[in-house]
Residue frames relative to the residue before (quaternion, step in Angstrom):
aa qw qx qy qz dx dy dz
X 1.0000 0.0000 0.0000 0.0000 0.00 0.00 0.00
X 0.4171 -0.7163 0.4995 0.2516 3.58 -0.87 0.96
X 0.6123 -0.5447 0.4252 0.3842 3.57 -1.15 0.58
X 0.2099 -0.7718 0.5923 0.0971 3.54 -1.02 0.89
X 0.2354 -0.7974 0.5471 0.0965 3.62 -0.96 0.84
X 0.1655 -0.7649 0.6225 0.0063 3.50 -0.94 1.21
X 0.2207 -0.7046 0.6430 0.2036 3.51 -1.47 0.02
X 0.3377 -0.7145 0.5643 0.2387 3.57 -1.30 0.23
X 0.2692 -0.6561 0.6599 0.2484 3.47 -1.50 0.12
X 0.1250 -0.8867 0.4400 0.0678 3.58 0.27 1.26
X 0.2827 -0.8032 0.4899 0.1867 3.65 1.28 -0.20
X 0.2496 0.7603 -0.5485 0.2425 3.62 1.05 0.74
X 0.0500 -0.8484 0.5221 -0.0716 3.57 -0.62 1.20
X 0.0366 0.8584 -0.5115 0.0073 3.60 0.75 0.98
X 0.7171 0.3722 -0.2350 0.5403 3.62 1.07 -0.63
X 0.1233 -0.8442 0.5201 0.0409 3.55 -0.01 1.30
X 0.5217 0.6012 -0.4340 0.4221 3.60 1.30 0.06
X 0.5833 0.5732 -0.3470 0.4591 3.54 1.30 -0.34
X 0.5238 -0.6385 0.4338 0.3603 3.64 -0.86 0.79
X 0.4932 -0.6685 0.4639 0.3078 3.62 -0.86 0.92
X 0.5680 0.5951 -0.3876 0.4159 3.60 1.07 -0.53
X 0.6160 0.5426 -0.3486 0.4524 3.57 1.08 -0.63
X 0.6459 0.5060 -0.3056 0.4832 3.55 1.08 -0.74
X 0.6128 0.5504 -0.3320 0.4597 3.56 1.03 -0.78
X 0.6758 0.4910 -0.2816 0.4721 3.56 0.96 -0.91
X 0.5965 0.5496 -0.3549 0.4649 3.57 1.15 -0.68
X 0.6776 0.4820 -0.3027 0.4657 3.60 0.88 -0.95
X 0.6273 0.5095 -0.3543 0.4706 3.60 0.97 -0.68
X 0.6394 0.5291 -0.3309 0.4491 3.60 1.00 -0.69
X 0.6104 0.5233 -0.3509 0.4801 3.61 1.18 -0.56
X 0.5924 0.5342 -0.3591 0.4845 3.62 1.09 -0.70
X 0.6726 0.5002 -0.3161 0.4444 3.58 0.76 -0.98
X 0.6685 0.5145 -0.2966 0.4476 3.56 0.88 -0.92
X 0.6540 0.5113 -0.3147 0.4603 3.55 0.95 -0.87
X 0.6131 0.5483 -0.3156 0.4731 3.59 1.11 -0.74
X 0.7469 0.4489 -0.2116 0.4426 3.53 0.78 -1.15
X 0.7429 0.4520 -0.2203 0.4419 3.55 1.05 -0.87
X 0.5913 -0.6301 0.3569 0.3549 3.65 1.19 -0.05
X 0.3581 0.6951 -0.5376 0.3155 3.59 1.11 0.45
X 0.5607 -0.6260 0.4098 0.3547 3.61 -1.07 0.64
X 0.8254 -0.1305 0.1355 0.5323 3.55 0.80 -0.87
X 0.3092 -0.7111 0.5992 0.1994 3.53 -1.38 0.05
X 0.2214 -0.7470 0.6167 0.1125 3.54 -1.02 0.97
X 0.2659 -0.7873 0.5471 0.1006 3.54 -0.78 1.14
X 0.2759 -0.7937 0.5197 0.1541 3.57 -0.38 1.20
X 0.1059 -0.7928 0.5992 0.0355 3.55 -1.22 0.57
X 0.2752 0.7190 -0.6227 0.1395 3.51 -1.21 0.65
X 0.2998 -0.7930 0.5172 0.1172 3.53 -1.16 0.56
X 0.8564 0.2720 -0.1767 0.4017 3.49 -1.44 0.40
X 0.7705 0.2474 -0.1940 0.5544 3.64 1.13 0.49
X 0.5223 -0.6856 0.4316 0.2663 3.57 -1.24 0.33
X 0.4245 0.6563 -0.5209 0.3431 3.62 1.06 0.44
X 0.7379 -0.0385 0.0040 0.6738 3.58 1.00 -0.84
X 0.0836 -0.8466 0.5255 -0.0110 3.52 -0.28 1.29
X 0.4756 0.6130 -0.4991 0.3860 3.52 0.67 1.12
X 0.2724 -0.8228 0.4742 0.1544 3.57 -0.15 1.20
X 0.8032 0.1326 -0.0729 0.5761 3.65 1.16 -0.40
X 0.2431 -0.7599 0.5876 0.1348 3.53 -0.42 1.20
X 0.6100 0.5665 -0.3588 0.4222 3.63 1.10 -0.63
X 0.6532 0.5001 -0.3012 0.4821 3.62 0.99 -0.82
X 0.6715 0.4823 -0.3086 0.4702 3.56 0.88 -0.91
X 0.6150 0.5574 -0.3530 0.4318 3.63 1.06 -0.68
X 0.5993 0.5600 -0.3594 0.4450 3.55 1.12 -0.63
X 0.6394 0.5072 -0.3061 0.4901 3.55 1.07 -0.85
X 0.6538 0.5075 -0.3137 0.4653 3.59 0.93 -0.89
X 0.6369 0.5349 -0.3325 0.4446 3.65 0.94 -0.81
X 0.7049 0.4807 -0.2825 0.4384 3.61 0.86 -0.89
X 0.7407 0.3991 -0.2433 0.4826 3.63 1.13 -0.37
X 0.6905 0.4160 -0.2686 0.5272 3.57 1.29 0.16
X 0.2874 -0.7630 0.5536 0.1694 3.57 -1.28 0.38
X 0.8278 0.2014 -0.1064 0.5128 3.61 1.00 -0.64
X 0.5401 0.6629 -0.3822 0.3504 3.55 1.24 -0.52
X 0.3714 -0.6881 0.5745 0.2420 3.59 -1.07 0.79
X 0.1605 -0.7996 0.5776 0.0353 3.52 -1.02 0.88
X 0.0211 -0.7954 0.6054 -0.0202 3.53 -0.96 0.98
X 0.2340 -0.7162 0.6374 0.1611 3.58 -0.68 1.07
X 0.4028 0.7351 -0.4687 0.2787 3.54 -0.65 0.96
X 0.5897 -0.2361 -0.7486 -0.1900 1.20 -2.07 1.14
X 0.3863 -0.6868 0.5762 0.2172 3.48 -1.23 0.80
X 0.2939 -0.7553 0.5616 0.1670 3.57 -0.56 1.18
X 0.3694 -0.7946 0.4355 0.2062 3.57 -0.16 1.30
X 0.6432 0.5224 -0.3773 0.4135 3.70 0.81 -0.71
X 0.6154 0.5660 -0.3696 0.4054 3.62 1.13 -0.34
X 0.7675 0.3508 -0.1376 0.5186 3.61 1.23 -0.44
X 0.4520 -0.5928 0.5624 0.3578 3.53 -1.35 0.20
X 0.4888 -0.7197 0.3960 0.2938 3.60 -0.62 1.12
X 0.6133 0.5418 -0.3846 0.4272 3.65 1.01 -0.56
X 0.6384 0.5021 -0.3460 0.4696 3.62 1.05 -0.54
X 0.6261 0.5191 -0.3443 0.4691 3.56 1.01 -0.74
X 0.6563 0.5185 -0.3049 0.4554 3.59 0.90 -0.89
X 0.6727 0.5066 -0.2832 0.4589 3.53 1.01 -0.88
X 0.6794 0.4807 -0.2952 0.4693 3.57 0.87 -0.93
X 0.6333 0.5028 -0.3418 0.4788 3.64 1.03 -0.71
X 0.6195 0.5171 -0.3712 0.4593 3.63 0.96 -0.55
X 0.6123 0.5310 -0.3490 0.4704 3.61 1.01 -0.71
X 0.6642 0.5111 -0.3024 0.4541 3.54 0.87 -1.01
X 0.6384 0.5459 -0.3204 0.4379 3.56 1.02 -0.84
X 0.6581 0.4767 -0.3181 0.4883 3.57 1.11 -0.59
X 0.6208 0.5315 -0.3460 0.4609 3.60 1.12 -0.47
X 0.7972 0.0730 -0.0148 0.5991 3.57 1.10 -0.73
X 0.1348 -0.8540 0.4963 0.0787 3.58 0.52 1.18
X 0.8347 0.1574 -0.1414 0.5085 3.53 -0.84 1.05
X 0.6731 0.4949 -0.2952 0.4635 3.58 1.21 -0.07
X 0.6814 0.5225 -0.2662 0.4380 3.54 1.24 -0.42
X 0.0407 0.7537 -0.6555 0.0218 3.58 -1.05 0.82
X 0.2465 -0.7658 0.5683 0.1725 3.56 -1.23 0.06
X 0.2337 -0.7395 0.6148 0.1433 3.59 -1.12 0.80
X 0.0793 -0.8100 0.5810 0.0033 3.58 -0.85 0.97
X 0.0238 -0.7850 0.6189 -0.0112 3.51 -1.32 0.47
X 0.5170 -0.6000 0.4921 0.3612 3.55 -1.31 0.13
X 0.5871 -0.5762 0.3722 0.4299 3.60 1.23 -0.44
X 0.2448 -0.8039 0.5319 0.1042 3.55 -0.80 1.03
X 0.7554 0.2684 -0.1766 0.5711 3.57 1.21 -0.20
X 0.4023 -0.7479 0.4758 0.2290 3.57 -0.88 0.91
X 0.4105 0.7544 -0.4490 0.2466 3.56 1.26 -0.23
X 0.7127 0.4394 -0.2556 0.4833 3.56 0.81 -1.06
X 0.6173 0.5524 -0.3506 0.4370 3.61 0.99 -0.82
X 0.6412 0.5405 -0.3274 0.4354 3.58 0.89 -0.92
X 0.7271 0.4486 -0.2461 0.4577 3.55 0.94 -0.89
X 0.6891 0.4388 -0.2787 0.5049 3.57 1.20 -0.33
X 0.5328 -0.6685 0.3934 0.3385 3.57 1.28 0.22
X 0.4995 0.6413 -0.4249 0.3983 3.58 1.12 0.64
X 0.4270 -0.6921 0.5241 0.2529 3.56 -0.77 1.02
X 0.4060 -0.7335 0.4837 0.2514 3.65 -0.52 1.05
X 0.6228 0.5481 -0.3518 0.4335 3.59 1.07 -0.61
X 0.7049 0.4404 -0.2537 0.4949 3.59 1.20 -0.42
X 0.4116 0.7569 -0.4451 0.2440 3.57 1.28 -0.11
X 0.6283 0.5377 -0.3395 0.4482 3.64 0.97 -0.78
X 0.7106 0.4554 -0.2869 0.4531 3.58 0.81 -0.92
X 0.5970 0.5306 -0.3536 0.4868 3.58 1.11 -0.69
X 0.6341 0.5381 -0.3251 0.4502 3.58 0.88 -0.94
X 0.6737 0.5094 -0.3206 0.4288 3.66 0.79 -0.93
X 0.6547 0.4903 -0.3175 0.4797 3.55 0.96 -0.90
X 0.6675 0.5107 -0.3210 0.4365 3.61 0.85 -0.95
X 0.6556 0.5231 -0.3218 0.4394 3.58 0.91 -0.83
X 0.6292 0.5299 -0.3181 0.4713 3.57 1.02 -0.81
X 0.6668 0.5154 -0.3015 0.4459 3.59 0.92 -0.95
X 0.6496 0.5302 -0.3121 0.4467 3.59 0.91 -0.96
X 0.6925 0.4878 -0.2828 0.4501 3.53 0.85 -0.98
X 0.6795 0.4586 -0.2830 0.4979 3.58 1.03 -0.73
X 0.6393 0.5448 -0.3450 0.4190 3.63 0.91 -0.75
X 0.6127 0.5729 -0.3470 0.4194 3.57 1.09 -0.64
X 0.8067 0.3017 -0.1106 0.4960 3.56 1.03 -0.80
X 0.7344 0.4304 -0.2411 0.4660 3.62 1.13 -0.42
X 0.2871 -0.7146 0.6013 0.2129 3.56 -1.20 0.58
X 0.8384 0.1568 -0.1230 0.5073 3.53 -1.22 0.56
X 0.1626 0.8050 -0.5451 0.1684 3.54 0.87 1.00
X 0.0911 -0.7413 0.6619 0.0636 3.59 -1.03 0.82
X 0.0284 -0.7788 0.6266 -0.0026 3.48 -1.28 0.58
X 0.0189 -0.7663 0.6415 -0.0294 3.51 -1.08 0.93
X 0.1519 0.8094 -0.5418 0.1679 3.48 0.09 1.39
X 0.6985 -0.4364 0.3412 0.4530 3.51 -1.28 -0.23
X 0.7971 0.2824 -0.1295 0.5178 3.59 0.97 -0.83
X 0.7907 0.1821 -0.1052 0.5750 3.61 1.13 -0.52
X 0.0891 0.7651 -0.6322 0.0839 3.55 -0.97 0.94
X 0.1658 0.7803 -0.5880 0.1338 3.55 -0.96 0.92
X 0.5014 -0.6347 0.4887 0.3269 3.60 -1.14 0.53
X 0.8010 -0.2911 0.2051 0.4812 3.52 -1.38 -0.17
X 0.0886 0.7943 -0.5854 0.1362 3.55 -0.69 1.19
X 0.0773 -0.7679 0.6356 0.0164 3.47 -1.08 0.94
X 0.3265 -0.7327 0.5533 0.2246 3.57 -0.78 0.88
X 0.0471 -0.7840 0.6186 -0.0225 3.59 -0.88 0.94
X 0.5036 -0.2966 -0.7979 0.1472 1.53 -1.30 2.18
X 0.4862 -0.5633 0.5487 0.3811 3.51 -1.29 0.09
X 0.6346 -0.5128 0.3938 0.4234 3.59 -1.24 0.31
X 0.4439 -0.6736 0.5086 0.3007 3.52 -1.13 0.62
X 0.6179 0.5397 -0.3354 0.4630 3.60 1.13 -0.51
X 0.1604 -0.8201 0.5448 0.0700 3.56 -0.67 1.03
X 0.5211 -0.2098 -0.8268 0.0296 1.51 -1.87 1.65
X 0.7925 -0.0666 0.0656 0.6026 3.57 1.23 -0.43
X 0.6316 -0.4995 0.3981 0.4395 3.62 -1.23 0.21
X 0.5977 -0.5542 0.4341 0.3837 3.56 -1.21 0.45
X 0.1482 -0.7759 0.6085 0.0762 3.53 -1.02 0.79
X 0.1221 -0.7817 0.6108 0.0300 3.57 -0.90 1.05
X 0.1919 -0.7837 0.5825 0.0979 3.60 -0.88 0.94
X 0.3010 -0.7574 0.5518 0.1771 3.55 -0.71 1.09
X 0.1594 0.7565 -0.6191 0.1378 3.52 -0.94 1.05
X 0.1391 -0.8082 0.5707 0.0429 3.52 -1.07 0.84
X 0.6528 0.5013 -0.3134 0.4737 3.57 1.28 0.15
X 0.6381 -0.5345 0.3870 0.3968 3.59 -1.14 0.42
X 0.6775 0.4833 -0.2936 0.4702 3.56 0.91 -0.98
X 0.6664 0.5160 -0.3117 0.4388 3.56 0.94 -0.84
X 0.6301 0.5394 -0.3136 0.4623 3.53 1.02 -0.86
X 0.6165 0.5341 -0.3385 0.4692 3.57 0.99 -0.79
X 0.6668 0.4910 -0.3244 0.4572 3.63 0.80 -0.92
X 0.6294 0.5324 -0.3498 0.4451 3.60 0.91 -0.77
X 0.6881 0.4950 -0.2722 0.4554 3.58 0.83 -1.02
X 0.6688 0.5082 -0.3050 0.4487 3.57 0.97 -0.83
X 0.6788 0.4586 -0.2917 0.4938 3.56 1.16 -0.40
X 0.4700 -0.7005 0.4211 0.3332 3.56 1.25 -0.03
X 0.4836 0.6834 -0.4212 0.3487 3.56 1.21 0.50
X 0.5739 -0.5678 0.4659 0.3622 3.51 -1.36 0.24
X 0.3023 -0.7577 0.5600 0.1449 3.55 -1.14 0.81
X 0.0778 -0.7290 0.6787 0.0437 3.51 -1.12 0.93
X 0.0630 0.8207 -0.5587 0.1015 3.58 -0.60 1.18
X 0.0763 -0.7805 0.6201 -0.0231 3.49 -1.29 0.58
X 0.6775 -0.4298 0.3564 0.4787 3.59 -1.21 0.06
X 0.5045 -0.6965 0.4106 0.3028 3.59 -0.84 0.98
X 0.8015 0.1728 -0.1288 0.5579 3.61 1.06 -0.35
X 0.8394 -0.3881 0.1028 0.3664 3.46 0.71 1.22
X 0.7609 -0.2143 0.2441 0.5617 3.59 0.90 -0.86
X 0.7801 0.3502 -0.2336 0.4629 3.54 -1.37 -0.08
X 0.1883 0.8188 -0.4915 0.2292 3.47 0.93 1.18
X 0.4006 -0.7070 0.5185 0.2664 3.66 -0.72 0.94
X 0.5946 -0.5479 0.4456 0.3843 3.53 -1.26 0.37
X 0.7285 0.4405 -0.3327 0.4056 3.53 -1.17 0.73
X 0.5836 0.5961 -0.3918 0.3881 3.64 1.10 -0.50
X 0.7043 0.4600 -0.2689 0.4691 3.50 0.76 -1.11
X 0.6279 0.5441 -0.3425 0.4386 3.59 1.02 -0.79
X 0.6600 0.5050 -0.3149 0.4584 3.60 0.97 -0.76
X 0.6546 0.5115 -0.3136 0.4600 3.56 0.95 -0.83
X 0.6694 0.4836 -0.3124 0.4694 3.60 0.92 -0.85
X 0.6389 0.5174 -0.3338 0.4612 3.59 1.00 -0.79
X 0.6250 0.5296 -0.3286 0.4701 3.58 1.05 -0.78
X 0.6371 0.5331 -0.2999 0.4691 3.52 1.01 -0.88
X 0.6782 0.4831 -0.2990 0.4661 3.60 0.87 -0.96
X 0.6706 0.5034 -0.3078 0.4497 3.60 0.86 -0.87
X 0.6786 0.4987 -0.2870 0.4566 3.57 0.93 -0.92
X 0.6362 0.5229 -0.3207 0.4679 3.56 1.07 -0.77
X 0.6544 0.5151 -0.3071 0.4606 3.57 1.01 -0.85
X 0.6787 0.4981 -0.2805 0.4611 3.54 0.99 -0.87
X 0.6413 0.5769 -0.3202 0.3916 3.62 1.12 -0.73
X 0.3695 -0.7255 0.4874 0.3154 3.57 1.16 -0.67
X 0.5759 0.5579 -0.3860 0.4561 3.58 1.28 0.00
X 0.6215 -0.5179 0.4117 0.4194 3.59 -1.22 0.35
X 0.4802 -0.6614 0.4848 0.3113 3.62 -0.97 0.78
X 0.3919 -0.6804 0.5751 0.2297 3.50 -0.99 0.87
X 0.5303 -0.6200 0.4639 0.3453 3.53 -1.31 0.14
X 0.3209 -0.7485 0.5551 0.1694 3.55 -1.30 0.40
X 0.0745 -0.7668 0.6375 0.0002 3.53 -0.91 1.09
X 0.1036 -0.7987 0.5923 0.0234 3.56 -0.78 1.05
X 0.3475 -0.7237 0.5701 0.1744 3.53 -1.04 0.93
X 0.0064 0.7770 -0.6278 0.0453 3.56 -0.90 1.03
X 0.3625 -0.6620 0.6106 0.2400 3.58 -1.18 0.72
X 0.0366 0.8336 -0.5474 0.0636 3.59 -0.58 1.11
X 0.0977 0.7461 -0.6585 0.0085 3.46 -1.41 0.46
X 0.2423 -0.8064 0.5319 0.0897 3.52 -0.70 1.04
X 0.0132 0.7806 -0.6246 0.0196 3.56 -1.13 0.84
X 0.5678 -0.5819 0.4501 0.3692 3.55 -1.27 0.36
X 0.7429 0.1502 -0.1190 0.6414 3.58 1.34 -0.37
X 0.6468 -0.5005 0.3920 0.4214 3.54 -1.28 0.24
X 0.6244 0.5301 -0.3432 0.4597 3.62 0.98 -0.70
X 0.6668 0.5026 -0.3033 0.4590 3.56 0.89 -0.88
X 0.6447 0.5313 -0.3088 0.4546 3.55 1.04 -0.83
X 0.7246 0.4007 -0.2433 0.5052 3.61 1.14 -0.51
X 0.2566 0.8079 -0.4942 0.1932 3.60 1.29 0.34
X 0.7947 0.2683 -0.1297 0.5288 3.57 0.99 -0.84
X 0.1450 0.8319 -0.5192 0.1320 3.51 1.11 0.73
X 0.6258 0.5650 -0.3256 0.4280 3.57 1.02 -0.84
X 0.6459 0.4997 -0.3168 0.4825 3.61 0.99 -0.78
X 0.6694 0.4952 -0.3128 0.4570 3.60 0.94 -0.85
X 0.6335 0.5031 -0.3320 0.4851 3.62 1.02 -0.70
X 0.6338 0.5458 -0.3218 0.4436 3.55 0.99 -0.79
X 0.6426 0.5157 -0.2965 0.4829 3.57 1.02 -0.90
X 0.6327 0.5388 -0.3128 0.4598 3.55 1.04 -0.80
X 0.6902 0.4846 -0.2760 0.4612 3.56 0.93 -0.90
X 0.5662 0.5553 -0.3691 0.4846 3.57 1.23 -0.45
X 0.6670 0.5056 -0.2864 0.4663 3.55 0.93 -0.94
X 0.6406 0.5352 -0.3238 0.4454 3.54 0.94 -0.90
X 0.6347 0.5207 -0.3397 0.4588 3.59 1.01 -0.72
X 0.6484 0.5415 -0.3106 0.4358 3.60 0.94 -0.81
X 0.7792 0.3267 -0.1747 0.5056 3.59 0.95 -0.85
X 0.2569 0.8083 -0.5005 0.1736 3.58 1.25 0.28
X 0.8474 0.2085 -0.1553 0.4629 3.49 -0.95 0.94
X 0.6321 0.5839 -0.3387 0.3806 3.58 1.26 -0.08
X 0.8258 -0.0172 -0.0117 0.5635 3.58 1.17 0.13
X 0.4147 -0.6920 0.5333 0.2543 3.60 -1.25 0.29
X 0.1905 -0.8141 0.5449 0.0631 3.56 -0.97 0.97
X 0.4464 0.7225 -0.4377 0.2951 3.57 1.25 -0.02
X 0.7838 0.2088 -0.1272 0.5708 3.60 1.09 -0.58
X 0.6226 -0.5432 0.4066 0.3898 3.56 -1.25 0.48
X 0.6191 0.5398 -0.3452 0.4541 3.58 1.03 -0.74
X 0.6622 0.4938 -0.3143 0.4678 3.60 0.96 -0.82
X 0.6689 0.5154 -0.3133 0.4346 3.57 0.93 -0.87
X 0.7461 0.3923 -0.1950 0.5014 3.61 1.06 -0.77
X 0.5078 0.6164 -0.4403 0.4102 3.59 1.22 0.30
X 0.6127 -0.5266 0.4201 0.4133 3.53 -1.23 0.46
X 0.4458 -0.6997 0.4947 0.2587 3.54 -0.94 0.96
X 0.3960 -0.7124 0.5271 0.2403 3.60 -0.96 0.84
X 0.5958 -0.5701 0.4247 0.3737 3.57 -1.25 0.17
X 0.3315 -0.7730 0.4878 0.2337 3.61 1.21 -0.38
X 0.5699 -0.5562 0.4638 0.3883 3.58 -1.33 0.11
X 0.5400 -0.6014 0.4735 0.3501 3.47 -1.28 0.47
X 0.0607 0.7569 -0.6377 0.1295 3.52 -0.70 1.30
X 0.0887 -0.8453 0.5267 0.0151 3.55 -0.58 1.11
X 0.5698 0.6804 -0.3607 0.2868 3.55 1.21 -0.35
X 0.5639 0.5875 -0.3945 0.4258 3.60 1.31 0.05
X 0.7341 0.3120 -0.2383 0.5541 3.65 1.18 -0.01
X 0.0633 0.7763 -0.6250 0.0528 3.54 -0.87 1.01
X 0.8336 -0.0099 -0.0434 0.5506 3.58 -0.88 1.03
X 0.7133 -0.4810 0.2316 0.4541 3.56 1.03 0.88
X 0.6016 0.5545 -0.3580 0.4500 3.59 1.27 -0.03
X 0.3526 -0.7118 0.5799 0.1807 3.57 -0.90 1.05
X 0.2318 -0.7433 0.6119 0.1393 3.55 -0.93 0.95
X 0.3054 -0.8314 0.4318 0.1707 3.56 -0.03 1.27
X 0.5692 -0.5310 0.4974 0.3828 3.51 -1.35 0.30
X 0.3587 -0.7475 0.5211 0.2026 3.54 -1.20 0.25
X 0.2038 0.8037 -0.5309 0.1750 3.58 1.04 0.76
X 0.2139 -0.7730 0.5872 0.1090 3.56 -0.89 0.93
X 0.0092 -0.7870 0.6164 -0.0218 3.55 -0.86 0.96
X 0.4261 -0.7148 0.5044 0.2303 3.53 -0.92 0.96
X 0.3974 -0.7097 0.5293 0.2413 3.57 -1.07 0.79
X 0.4657 0.6922 -0.4473 0.3223 3.63 1.22 -0.17
X 0.8520 0.0623 -0.0602 0.5163 3.60 -0.87 0.91
X 0.1646 0.8451 -0.4965 0.1109 3.53 1.18 0.62
X 0.6853 0.4874 -0.3012 0.4496 3.60 0.80 -0.94
X 0.6961 0.4759 -0.2824 0.4575 3.54 1.01 -0.77
X 0.7071 0.4790 -0.2623 0.4491 3.63 1.04 -0.67
X 0.8323 0.2103 -0.0677 0.5083 3.59 0.95 -0.92
X 0.4341 -0.6779 0.5322 0.2624 3.53 -1.07 0.76
X 0.7619 0.0455 -0.0245 0.6457 3.52 1.28 -0.56
X 0.4961 -0.1514 -0.8503 0.0893 1.70 -1.88 1.69
X 0.3538 -0.6896 0.5930 0.2181 3.51 -1.38 0.32
X 0.1168 0.7856 -0.5828 0.1721 3.49 0.06 1.40
X 0.3598 0.7609 -0.4242 0.3341 3.53 0.15 1.22
X 0.6504 -0.5040 0.4016 0.4022 3.59 -1.35 -0.19
X 0.7166 -0.4741 0.2939 0.4188 3.54 -1.23 0.42
X 0.6859 0.5006 -0.3054 0.4309 3.62 0.77 -0.99
X 0.7043 0.4503 -0.2806 0.4717 3.58 0.98 -0.78
X 0.5847 0.5381 -0.3670 0.4837 3.60 1.16 -0.52
X 0.6484 0.4963 -0.3245 0.4775 3.61 0.92 -0.83
X 0.6130 0.5524 -0.3389 0.4519 3.60 1.01 -0.83
X 0.6731 0.4957 -0.2841 0.4695 3.57 0.88 -0.99
X 0.6784 0.4895 -0.2962 0.4609 3.58 0.84 -0.92
X 0.6234 0.5245 -0.3380 0.4712 3.60 1.03 -0.79
X 0.6192 0.5277 -0.3468 0.4667 3.66 0.96 -0.74
X 0.6592 0.4877 -0.3227 0.4727 3.62 0.94 -0.80
X 0.6146 0.5592 -0.3299 0.4480 3.58 1.04 -0.80
X 0.6758 0.5117 -0.2906 0.4440 3.57 0.99 -0.87
X 0.7129 0.4471 -0.2742 0.4654 3.61 1.03 -0.54
X 0.6822 -0.5160 0.2834 0.4337 3.54 1.30 -0.05
X 0.4613 0.6340 -0.4881 0.3834 3.61 1.17 0.29
X 0.2797 -0.8014 0.5180 0.1060 3.56 -0.79 1.14
X 0.7953 0.1021 -0.0244 0.5971 3.55 1.14 -0.66
X 0.1616 -0.7305 0.6529 0.1182 3.56 -1.16 0.74
X 0.1161 -0.7692 0.6242 0.0721 3.55 -0.94 0.91
X 0.2488 -0.8213 0.5077 0.0764 3.53 -0.46 1.32
X 0.2087 -0.7348 0.6367 0.1054 3.52 -0.88 1.06
X 0.0419 -0.8473 0.5290 -0.0231 3.56 -0.19 1.31
X 0.7341 0.4335 -0.2312 0.4687 3.56 0.96 -0.83
X 0.1457 0.8193 -0.5305 0.1616 3.52 -0.09 1.33
X 0.7839 -0.2571 0.1212 0.5521 3.53 1.19 0.69
X 0.5125 0.6457 -0.4280 0.3704 3.54 1.25 -0.18
X 0.6255 -0.4916 0.4115 0.4447 3.63 -1.21 0.27
X 0.5506 -0.6595 0.3920 0.3289 3.54 -0.96 0.87
X 0.5828 0.5826 -0.3692 0.4296 3.55 1.16 -0.59
X 0.6549 0.4988 -0.2981 0.4831 3.54 1.08 -0.80
X 0.6049 0.5498 -0.3490 0.4583 3.60 1.07 -0.68
X 0.6859 0.4819 -0.2814 0.4670 3.57 0.85 -0.95
X 0.6384 0.4990 -0.3364 0.4798 3.63 1.04 -0.72
X 0.6452 0.5204 -0.3366 0.4468 3.58 0.97 -0.76
X 0.6153 0.5230 -0.3394 0.4824 3.62 1.08 -0.73
X 0.6387 0.5130 -0.3349 0.4656 3.65 0.95 -0.75
X 0.6428 0.5163 -0.3104 0.4732 3.56 1.05 -0.90
X 0.6411 0.5082 -0.3255 0.4741 3.64 0.93 -0.77
X 0.6646 0.5078 -0.3140 0.4492 3.57 0.91 -0.90
X 0.6792 0.4929 -0.2879 0.4613 3.57 1.05 -0.69
X 0.8168 0.3271 -0.1136 0.4614 3.54 0.80 -1.14
X 0.7805 0.3590 -0.1844 0.4774 3.63 1.04 -0.60
X 0.6562 0.5561 -0.3205 0.3967 3.58 0.87 -0.96
X 0.6371 0.5442 -0.3548 0.4148 3.66 0.91 -0.77
X 0.6015 0.5744 -0.3609 0.4218 3.60 1.11 -0.50
X 0.7533 0.3234 -0.1725 0.5461 3.57 1.28 -0.39
X 0.2960 0.7804 -0.5066 0.2161 3.58 1.19 0.46
């Protein structure tokens, strides 16, 4: 199978003086462009209570995306399962599957930032165990009638979600993981893997390769069919390297917003630290005020960007194809491109057209 290329609707909202409705319309225009230009799918980002990702419901937005597209695959994700009751997630996904039969999947995670968990009254130290129970319930609720459950976090009598998904046996499910141990668990369960740089961007070479190799080895050892791998990359295409870095400042700003959100949750100085399971960190709330993230101020040089970092990929068509081909060779099945990082929306749409013309045909 040839590598497939997706895009995201990141809902990055650095200028909060701008009407949020304008951002919403920008994200809908990305959905339309992805449909028209031949991208395989769109991943709908979600997060609450801040302006790094200002989409409180990827499931709701996916319904809008489903009704305005005919062929595009749609993934709400990632949905942080501890934030929700799993029966409601299973039910809403079934509805979405009826809106876009065979085109809907879901990305799930335990959560990479404790900010939302603290506000929803969820103990971050328990998020992993809550996630595991929720994932089991969702998978069973899609295929079982009169499901009962008596767990530590969820308990309910005989329950059947109505309707069931139309896609059989169920919609595709992608598990987000960025650590060696987490990737192993995903592979051992026979599930699909969604992975990305463990701390937002500016990823050294070798990290993704090790995660994918770990996934491949664990899947082979498990005896279960290998799930697919989707990797998130920050991308921008230019006719020259200088043109590809035209919006480097926006990309660095987006990275520093992310760094603020995951402050204190892991170490990135070593490869071992980057590929370790992220801790919950201490409760620190002073980096968000009135919903606005106050970004870190890390400075990164753009010199030799392509040679120093596997991500972001800000380059020319031939080098982007070269990079994507290398991912294809190690076992990445899908690339999801984060393109809108604060640039003008008109430029984002033009860049998607440029990608569709110059990069997508290499993976037809």
